[in-house]
N, C-alpha and C positions, 0 to 999 in steps of 0.2 A: 922281249918280253911278251908273254900271252897275256891278255888283258881277261881271258875268261876266268882266271884266279880271283879277280876283284870286281868283275862288272858281268853278271850272269842274266840269261834272258830274263828271268824272273823280277830282274831289277831295270827294266826298258820298258816304257811307255812310248808308243808310235804315234799316238794321239790323246795327248793330255785335254783334259776336259774341265775347265773352273766356272760353269756356269752357274754350279751351286753355289759358288762365294760370292757371287754378283747380287748386289743389290738393288732394287729399284730404285734412283734416286727422284724423289717428288720433284714436280716443277715449282717454282717460287712463284707466289702470285706477285701481279705488279703493283707498285704501292698507289694509291689514288693521288694526282699532284693537284695542288690548288690552282685554280685558273689565275688567278690574281697574285702572280710571283713576281717580283723584281726582277731585273735583267741579271743582276748578282747573283740571286738564289737559282736562277733558270741555269744558268753556268755552271754554277756548282754542282747540281743535281745533274747536269749532262756529263760534267767530267767524271762525275762517280759512277755513273751508269757505263762511261767506256772503258773503265778498269775492268779487266777479267778477273770475274769471281770464281773463288774455288769454295764450293759450300763445304760444310763440317760432313756433310753426308758424303760427297765425293772423296773426301780425305778417309773418311771412316771406309769407306768400300774400298777403295786401294789397299790400305790396310788389311783389311779382310782378305783380299786376293791375295797378296803377297804372302799372308801367313797360309793360305790354302794352299800354294804353290810349295811352301816349304813342310807343309803337312804332307802333301802328296809326295815330295821328295824323299821325307823320313820313312814313310811307307814304303817306297820301291826300297831303299837303303835296308829296312827291315825283312825284306822279301829274301833278302839273302843269307836270313839265318844266322846273321853274323853279329848281331844287334842286342843287346840285354833289353833296352826298353825303347819303343818307338816313340813315346809321350814324351821322355826326357831328351831324346835326340831332337824332336821336332820342337821342343822349348828353346833347344841351344842353338837350334838353326836358326830361328826367331831372333833369339838375343845376338848372335853372330851379323846378322843382315842388318840389326839395329843400330850397332857401330859403324858399318861400312857395308853399301850394298854390294854383292857379290856378282853383279852383272859388270862382265866385262867389256861390252860394247860391241857393235857387230851382230847382234841378236843373240848373245849368248850370255849366259849367267852360271858361276860354278859356286853352288851354295854349298859350303863345305864347313866342317867343324874338326877339332881333334877331341876324342872323347871318350872316356872310361865306359861308355855305352857300348862301345866298339870292341869286339874280339881282335880283328885283323883290319886291314885296310879294305874297305869297300865303297863301290862305285855304285850310281845309278845314272841313267840316262832317259830323259823324256823330252819330246815334240809338243809345243803347243801350236797348232797349226794358226791359229788367229792372233798369237802374241800378245803379251802383256806390258803394261808399264810396269817396270821393274828396277826402275830408279836408275839407269843404265847412263854411264858418264856421257854416252852422245846422244842421249834422251831418246833413241830409238826403242822400239817394241821388243822385248825378249821372246825368242821362238825354241831356244835349246836351252834345256837346263842339266846340266850335268852334276850330278850332287856326289859329294866324295867326304868320307869319314874315316879316321884311323885313331887307334890308341893314342895316348900322348906321347908314349916312349918310341912311337915309329916315325920320327919325323924325317928321316933321309928318304926314305922311299916315297912318302906324303908329298913333300916338295919337290922331287924328280918328277913325279906324275904331273903336279900341277903345273909347274913351268913347262913339262913337255905339251902339254894340252892348250897352254898359250901360244907357246911357239909354233907348234903344227897349224895353230888357227892363222896365224899371220903369214905362214910361208906357202898353204896350200888350199887348194877348195874343199878343203875337209866339210866345211859347213855345208854347201851345197850337195855334196855326198849324203850326208847325214840326213839332209831336209828331203832327199829323194828316194832313201830307204825304205822298201816295202815290207820287209823282214827284219825282226830283231838280230838274227844272227849276221845281217849285214852291218848294223852298228858296230859289233863285234870285230868283223873282219877290217872296219875302217880303221878303228883303234891299233889292231895289231899291224896295220899298214904304216901308217903315219906317225904313230905315237912311239917314243923312245926307240 
């Protein structure tokens, strides 16, 4: 199978940058503690301080970052000129990710959706060199994002490619080769060599 019909160089980004989606999280001020506390109150306060806190701002920042990744994935898929609405596709990717993370572990995510916005099976590929927290099952950062969309009626090919990607990642050093790629054409050659 020649992946060039599904993945074009226009739909590849070897240096995804999500800095525009990162909010500054203000540091919380330490509350003043009264000097004349009982031992019980002191223990309660210390126990509360030892629990890791995830502020609303951090959660919001993560949500914005994930939505930014999915928007960029939709933008790359749209570059194929086989997508009717980038905004609708982006919303569908966000909804799909909300149901279950598209991260598969080992630093890879496959944001995917079947949609009427897609005229044909289309793929995108992106590398984020810094990696991001994308709710991966292994709790590791995700560096590689392989976007995929197809019309609702194109199940067989869609599932075949999805399974092929997962299988190739388990059996070969594909991830390392993708991370080392310096040109977009190399990404397509690696897909052609190892998948299906």
